[in-house]
N, C-alpha and C positions, 0 to 999 in steps of 0.2 A: 219316304223311302219304303220299299217293300222289304219283306223279311230277308230275301236273298241278297238284296243290296246291303242291308245291315250286316249280314253274315260276311260279305266280301269286303266290307269297309276297311278292316285293318290292312288289307293288301293295297287298297286305294291310298291309304295314308303313307305306305311305303313308297308308292310311285310319286306321291306328292313331295316327299322328302327328297327323292332322287332328282326330280325335275326342278325343284326349287334351288337345290345346290348347283345344278348345271346352269340354270338361268342366272343365278347370282354371279357365277364365274364369268359369264359373258357380260352381264351388266357392269361389273367392276373392271372389265377388260383385263382380267387375269388370263382369260382366253380371248385373244383379240380376233374379231371377225375381219374378213377381207372385204373392202369396198372397192369395186372396180370403177374405172373411169366411165365405162359404158353404163347407160341406164339399165338397172335391173329392177323389174317390178315383180314382187313376190305375191303369189296367190296361194292361199292355204286356209287352214282351219284349226280349231282347237280339238275337234273330235275326229273319230275314225269314220271314213267312208260316207259317201252319199249326200254331201252338202251342196253340190253344184259347182265344183271348181272347173270342170271341163267346159260347161257352157260359158263361164266367165272368161276363160282363156280364149275360147272361140270368139266371143264378143270383142275382146281386145285385139285379137288378130285382125278381125274385119275392120275395126276402127283404124288400126295402124295402116292397113292396106289403103283405106280411104284417104288417109293423110299422107300417103307415099313415104312412110317411115320404114326403112329397112329393119325387119324384125326377125328374131329367132326365138323358138320355144325350147326350153330345157326341162325335161321330165326325168324322173327316176327310171321309168319303164317298168312299172310294177308287174310282177309275175312273168316277166320275159324269161326266156330260156338262155339268155346270154348275159355276159357281165361286161362292165367297162363302158368306155365312151363309144358311141356309134352314131353315125349320121344316117338318118332315115332316108332311104332311096327306094326305087322300084324293086330292088333286089331283096328288100326286107319284107317281113310279114308281121302280123300282130304277135306271133309267137316269138320273134327275135327281138322286137323293140317294145312290145307292150301294146295293148289295144288302143289306149287313148292317144299315144304319140302317132300310131299308124293312122288313126282316124283323122288327126290334125293334118298329117301329110297328105292323105287322100283329098281332104277338103281344100288345102291351101298350097298344093304342089306348085313350085315355081314362084310363089308369092311370099311364103314364109319358110324359113329354114327350120327344120325340126331335128333335134338331137336328143339323145338320152345319155345319162351318166349318173351313177349313184352318188359319187362324191362331187357335189356341185362346185366346190372350191377349185377342184382340178379340172372339171369339165368345162368351165367357162373360158379359161385360156385356150383350150383346144378348140372350142366353138369359135372364138374370135380369130384364131389362126386360120381356120378353114373358111370363115365368113367375116373378113375384116370390115366389110361394109355395114355390119350390124350396128344399129343405133340404140335398139331396145331389146333386152332379153326378158321374155316372160318366163319366170321360174315357177313351174307348177308344183303344188304340194310342198310349199317352201317354208311354212310358218315355223316349223321346229328346226329347220336347217340353218342354225344361227352362225355357222362358220362363214357364211356370206351375208353381208349387210345390204339389204335392198335399198334402192332409192325411195321406193314406195312399198308399203306393206298392206295388202288387201286381205282381210280376214272374212271368211264366209261362214255363216251359220244359218240353219234353216228356221223358217217360221214354225214348223211343226215341233222341233226340238231345239230351241235356242240354247246357246251355251250357258246362259245364266240359270237355266232350269235343269242342267245336267250335272253329272258327278264324274269323278275320275274313274278310269278303268281299275278294276273290273266291276265296280258298283254301277258305273255308267259308261259313257262313251268318250269322255274327255282324255286327251293325251297328256294334258298338263292342266294345272288349276285355272279357274276362271280369270284370275289376275293376269294371265298371259295375254288377255285381250288388250292390255294397256300398250302393247307393242304395235298395235294396228294403227295405220293412218286412216284407213277406210274400213268400215264394217258393213258387209252386205247381208241383209236378211233375205234369204233366197226362198224360192218355192212358195211365195205368198199368194193367197187368193186374190183375184183381180178386184174384188169388192172390199178389200181391207180399208176400214174407215180411218179418217184422220185421227180420231180419238184413240183408236187401237195402235196406230203408228206412234203417236206421242207416248203412249203407255210403254211400248217396246223401247223407245228411245230413252225413257226414264230408267228402265231396267238396265240397259246397256251402260248408261252414264255412271252407274255404281262401280264399273270396272274399267271404263275406257273413255277418253275424250275424243275418240275418233268420230268422224262424220258418218252418219248412218244412212244407208240407202235401202230401198225396198224393190225387189224384183220378183216377177213370176215367171212361169214357163209357158212358152207358146209353141205349139206343134205345127209343123209345116205339112205340106202335101206329101203323101207316101211316095217313097222312091224305090224303084225296083233294084234288087240286088244283082240281077243278071240280065233279064230279057224284058224290055219295056213292052213287047208285043203281048205279054201275058198280063192282062189287066188284073187288078186286085178285086177279089170277091167280097161280097158283104159278109159271108161267113169266114171266120179266121180262127187260127190257133195263135195265141199271143205268147211270145217267149221273151224272157228277160234274164240277163245275168248281170244285174246292176244292184247297188245298194239302194234301199228305200224305193222299191219299184212301184209302190202303191199308186203314185200319180200317173205313171205310164199305163198301168192296168185299168185304172178308173177311166182314163181317157178312151182307151180302146173299147171298154165296156159301153161307153156312152155313144160310140160312133159305129160300132160293128156288132154283128151277132157272133159272140165268142163261143166257139165249140169247147175249148179247154185253155186254161192258163198253165204255163210252165214257168216257175220262178226258180232260177238257179242262184247260187251265191255270186257276190260281186266279183268281177273279172273272171267269170267261169271260163275254163278252157274246154271247148266242146270236143267230145270224143266221137269216134265212128259209131259207137253204140248209141250215144245221144242222138246223132243225126238219123240213124236207122229207125229209132223210135219215133222221131218227128215225122219222117217220111211216111211211116205207116198211118199217120193221122191226116195226111194231105191227100187231096184228090182234085178233080177238075172244078169242084164247087167250093173248095176250101183253100184259102191262102194262108201263108205264114206271114205274121207281122211281128217285127222285133224292134229293138233300139239300134241306133247308129253304131254304138259301141260294140254291140253283139254282131252287127252285120259284117264288120271287118274280119271277124273270125269265121263266120258262116260262109263267107266267100271262098274259104279254103277247101270247101267240100263241093266239087263240081257236080256231084250227083244231085244236088238241089236245083240245078239249072232246069230240070224238067218240070219244075213246079213254079207256081206263082208265089214269089218271095219278096217281101217289101220291108223297108224300115221307115220309122217316123223320125225325121230330123227335128231337132228342137233348138230354140234360141231363147235367151232371156229377154224379158220385157220389163222395163222400168215402170213402176207405178207412178213415179214423178221424179223430177230433178235429174233427168238423164243428161241434160246440157251441163249442169253443174258438175256431174261426175266426169264428163269428158274434159271439162275445163281443168279439173284437178289433175287429171292424167297429163294434160298438155303442160300445165304449170310445173309439174314434177319433172317432166322431161327437160323443159327449158331451164329450170333451176339447176339441175345437175350439169347441163351443158355450160352454164355460166360459172359453176364451181370449178370446172376443170380447164376453163379457157384462160 
């Protein structure tokens, strides 16, 4: 621990007490969670921000589409300017439903239903009323939302900052103690280097085993071909300005550095809401020889500024890539769905 972490440790102990009491109330069923007949897969983490939940939700969406399983996603809609239950449609924007839900909608329109709602316990019945064909609900950022009991709990932690090396807020980034990992059915180590050795993987599994019996999987990030925000006729230049408003953006900026000549990096906070002043400053740095390159999550917000259409603007799509055992992971998802269907039949 650094000196500032030690200084803040008493506050971390207070959070530990509060979260332990809350978890005990759920564990003893003094507060009873709701379990729905529909399969609910929870995707979440123990820490705040930047573990890779969105790519995992996207992976599951694509797998469900491939299996012809009617699927809906349910997110809180973090930092949206509205409240309550909303179905994401063409009439919404990243401002009204949140950047990640709107990104899912733009990707999977007509293939996956996307809804937002802070109170998951009340949002799910509304979701099922509107989309009764739904067989699987992917509940995003759900690990601490214990009022709903998922059929399967997927917990994500990063290779760079695994939960077992982290501390409770404000000394670290954990929302609850490491022991919370015991609730996970699957633990995903995200953002791994592609060359991670078997020995290193075993060492990580040993560390995880001190807190959870969950099956551990390892994934990395794979970037796709740049996609134009507006006009495909404007090709991407080798010289770019790189812009991100995501947590833990180092991997994005490192990738851009290795593939383009970067004029300047702009790193905003996670879920940054771009202002006209931000865009004006960005436009001042763009020209015919310089393109804008950003993340897909930022792209859904930048499309709200039509003045950028005059420039070459691109985003980098990402997807997760399993280092091994992808088929085993898919079979666990399938078994969970089938088991829940047998339970209610």
